[in-house]
C-alpha positions in Angstrom: 14.9 13.3 2.8 13.2 10.0 2.5 11.0 9.6 -0.6 8.3 7.1 -1.2 6.8 6.9 -4.7 3.7 4.8 -5.5 2.8 3.4 -8.8 0.5 0.8 -10.3 -2.9 2.3 -9.7 -5.6 2.4 -12.4 -9.1 1.5 -13.5 -10.2 -2.1 -13.2 -13.4 -4.0 -13.2 -14.7 -5.9 -10.2 -12.9 -9.2 -9.7 -9.7 -8.1 -11.4 -6.3 -7.6 -9.8 -3.7 -4.8 -9.5 -0.3 -4.7 -7.9 0.8 -1.5 -6.3 4.5 -0.6 -5.9 6.1 1.8 -3.5 9.7 2.6 -4.3 11.8 4.0 -1.5 14.8 6.3 -1.9 16.8 4.3 0.6 17.0 0.9 2.1 13.6 -0.3 3.3 15.4 -2.3 6.0 15.6 0.9 8.0 11.8 1.1 8.4 10.4 -0.2 11.6 7.0 -0.6 9.9 5.6 -0.1 6.4 2.1 -0.2 5.1 -0.5 0.8 2.6 -3.3 3.2 3.6 -6.2 4.1 1.5 -8.6 7.1 1.5 -11.9 7.1 -0.4 -13.6 10.5 -1.2 -15.2 11.9 2.0 -13.6 9.4 4.3 -10.6 9.3 6.5 -7.4 7.5 5.6 -7.5 4.0 6.9 -4.9 1.2 7.1 -5.3 -1.5 4.5 -2.2 -3.5 5.2 1.1 -3.3 7.0 4.3 -5.2 7.4 6.9 -4.9 10.2 10.7 -5.1 9.9 10.4 -8.7 11.0 8.0 -9.6 8.3 4.8 -9.8 10.3 1.8 -8.6 8.4 -1.6 -7.3 9.3 -4.7 -6.5 7.2 -7.9 -4.7 7.5 -10.8 -7.1 7.8 -12.2 -5.7 4.5 -9.2 -6.8 2.5 -8.1 -9.9 4.4 -7.8 -12.9 2.0 -7.7 -10.6 -1.0 -4.7 -8.3 -0.5 -1.1 -9.3 0.2 1.6 -6.9 1.3 5.3 -7.8 0.6 8.7 -6.3 0.3 11.7 -6.7 -2.0 14.7 -5.6 0.0 17.0 -5.7 -3.0 14.8 -3.2 -4.9 13.8 -1.2 -1.8 10.2 -1.6 -2.9 7.0 -2.3 -1.0 4.2 -4.0 -2.9 0.5 -4.5 -2.4 -1.1 -7.3 -4.5 -4.8 -6.7 -4.7 -7.0 -9.6 -6.0 -10.7 -9.9 -6.4 -11.1 -6.1 -6.3 -14.4 -4.7 -5.3 -16.0 -1.2 -6.0 -15.5 -0.4 -2.3 -11.8 -0.7 -2.7 -11.9 2.4 -4.8 -9.6 4.9 -3.1 -6.3 6.7 -3.3 -3.7 4.3 -1.9 -0.7 5.7 0.1 2.5 4.1 0.9 3.7 4.6 4.5 7.0 4.0 6.3 7.9 4.6 9.9 11.4 5.4 11.0 12.6 6.0 14.5 12.7 9.7 13.8 9.5 10.1 11.9 6.8 8.9 9.5 6.9 9.2 5.7 4.2 9.1 3.1 4.0 8.8 -0.6 1.9 11.0 -2.8 -0.7 8.3 -3.5 -2.0 6.4 -6.5 -5.6 6.2 -7.5 -7.3 2.8 -7.7 -10.8 2.8 -9.2 -12.8 -0.4 -9.3 -15.9 0.0 -11.5 -17.9 -2.0 -14.1 
């Protein structure tokens, strides 16, 4: 069973930064697509950033220019660097990976941006 485990969430003030990590139980090279989704209370889960197996990235307009998604293939880890955080970034952030045979999700990590 593929496991994705997020870490790095926490409470920060507006303008500060966080880096989220998603550790995979196997090689992340097998994933066709990986990404970070987020879900605020009372809202649906939306894509924040994704990266393909070829390294192409896409970002939600709301995070473009502030967030950077990246991979470390030697550590089998996906990252989300979040800079200039805003209160509206507050959400549970979920790691996502797509294989040919299915989709996999982490349990989520809470990010709270508040003064």
